[in-house]
C-alpha positions as CSV (number, residue, x, y, z in Angstrom):
1,M,-109.0,-61.1,15.6
2,L,-109.3,-61.1,19.0
3,R,-110.6,-65.0,18.3
4,A,-108.5,-66.1,16.7
5,R,-105.2,-65.2,19.1
6,D,-107.5,-66.3,21.8
7,A,-107.8,-69.2,20.1
8,M,-104.0,-69.0,19.7
9,D,-103.1,-68.2,23.4
10,C,-105.3,-71.7,24.5
11,R,-104.5,-73.8,21.6
12,F,-100.4,-73.2,21.0
13,A,-99.8,-76.6,21.7
14,E,-101.7,-77.7,18.6
15,P,-100.9,-77.5,15.0
16,L,-102.5,-74.6,14.1
17,D,-103.2,-72.8,10.2
18,L,-103.4,-69.8,8.9
19,G,-106.2,-71.3,7.2
20,A,-107.5,-72.4,10.3
21,L,-107.2,-69.0,12.5
22,A,-108.5,-67.2,8.9
23,A,-111.6,-69.1,9.1
24,I,-112.2,-68.1,13.1
25,A,-111.9,-64.6,12.3
26,H,-114.4,-65.0,9.1
27,V,-111.9,-63.6,7.1
28,S,-109.4,-65.0,3.7
29,E,-105.7,-65.7,4.4
30,S,-104.5,-62.6,3.2
31,H,-106.4,-60.2,5.1
32,F,-106.3,-61.9,8.2
33,S,-102.4,-61.9,7.8
34,R,-102.9,-58.4,7.1
35,V,-104.9,-57.2,10.4
36,F,-103.4,-59.4,12.5
37,K,-100.1,-57.7,11.6
38,A,-101.5,-54.1,12.0
39,T,-103.5,-55.1,15.1
40,F,-100.9,-57.0,17.1
41,G,-97.6,-55.7,15.4
42,E,-96.2,-58.9,14.6
43,T,-97.5,-61.8,12.0
44,P,-99.9,-64.5,13.2
45,H,-97.1,-67.1,13.1
46,R,-94.4,-64.6,15.5
47,Y,-96.8,-64.5,17.9
48,L,-97.7,-68.0,17.7
49,Q,-94.2,-68.9,18.2
50,R,-93.8,-66.4,20.8
51,R,-96.5,-68.0,22.7
52,R,-95.3,-71.5,22.6
53,I,-92.0,-70.0,24.0
54,E,-93.6,-68.0,26.6
55,R,-94.3,-71.7,28.1
56,A,-91.5,-73.3,27.1
57,S,-90.2,-71.0,29.5
58,S,-92.5,-71.4,32.5
59,M,-91.7,-75.5,32.2
60,L,-87.9,-75.0,32.0
61,R,-88.2,-73.1,35.6
62,E,-91.2,-74.9,37.0
63,T,-90.5,-78.6,35.6
64,Q,-88.0,-80.8,35.6
65,L,-88.7,-82.1,32.1
66,S,-86.7,-82.6,29.4
67,I,-85.9,-79.9,26.9
68,S,-86.9,-82.1,24.3
69,D,-90.1,-83.1,25.9
70,I,-90.8,-79.2,26.7
71,S,-90.3,-78.7,22.5
72,T,-92.7,-81.2,22.0
73,A,-95.3,-80.2,24.6
74,V,-95.5,-76.9,23.6
75,G,-96.1,-77.9,20.1
76,F,-92.9,-77.3,18.3
77,S,-92.2,-80.4,16.0
78,S,-88.8,-80.0,15.6
79,F,-86.0,-79.8,18.1
80,A,-83.5,-77.6,16.3
81,T,-86.7,-75.1,15.4
82,F,-87.3,-74.9,19.4
83,T,-83.6,-74.0,19.9
84,R,-83.6,-72.0,17.3
85,T,-86.6,-69.9,17.7
86,F,-85.6,-70.1,22.0
87,G,-82.9,-68.2,21.1
88,Q,-84.3,-65.6,18.9
89,I,-86.7,-64.9,21.2
90,M,-84.9,-65.2,24.5
91,S,-81.6,-64.4,23.1
92,E,-80.5,-67.7,25.1
93,T,-80.1,-71.2,25.1
94,P,-82.9,-73.7,26.7
95,T,-80.5,-75.1,29.1
96,A,-79.0,-71.5,30.2
97,H,-82.2,-70.3,30.9
98,R,-82.9,-73.5,33.2
99,R,-79.7,-72.8,34.3
100,H,-79.9,-68.9,34.9
101,A,-83.6,-69.6,36.4
102,G,-82.4,-71.4,39.5
103,D,-80.1,-69.0,39.7
104,H,-82.2,-66.0,40.2
105,G,-85.7,-67.5,41.0
106,A,-88.9,-67.1,39.0
107,P,-89.3,-63.8,36.8
108,I,-92.1,-61.5,37.5
109,C,-94.4,-62.3,34.9
110,A,-94.3,-59.3,32.4
111,V,-97.3,-60.5,30.5
112,K,-99.6,-59.4,34.1
113,A,-97.0,-56.3,34.6
114,L,-98.0,-55.1,31.3
115,R,-101.8,-55.9,31.5
116,R,-102.3,-54.6,34.9
117,P,-104.5,-51.3,34.9
118,A,-102.0,-48.4,35.9
119,G,-102.2,-47.0,39.3
120,A,-103.1,-50.7,40.0
121,P,-101.7,-51.7,43.9
122,V,-99.5,-54.3,43.9
123,A,-99.4,-57.0,46.3
124,K,-96.4,-57.1,48.7
125,R,-94.4,-60.3,49.1
126,A,-95.1,-61.2,53.1
127,V,-92.1,-61.7,55.0
128,L,-91.7,-63.9,58.0
129,D,-89.8,-64.0,60.9
130,K,-88.2,-67.0,62.1
């Protein structure tokens, strides 16, 4: 399962189907779907969508690419599907997300924070005197 999830993390922008992911895990498609959801708490399809939206969120904050270009770059073939999925996962439109990112700066990377071992020191931001 970890190999298949790693493949989704590394190749999220590519078209990945259930059969290919199941083959990576060396199991049938139905078994793969069942075990993946039991292991990671969401279906393979939803995991891949969330991974794509996380990357799109980062690109909206860090680049000036059009939203349409970003949707294609992260692996969505339909702009409408991208916009709908983005709204479901992020609770706002891509345009609003980009606008809010400019207002508040880049948010803390939640993924890194969650993976940090308990009690690990957190780097403090240096303050420079002018």
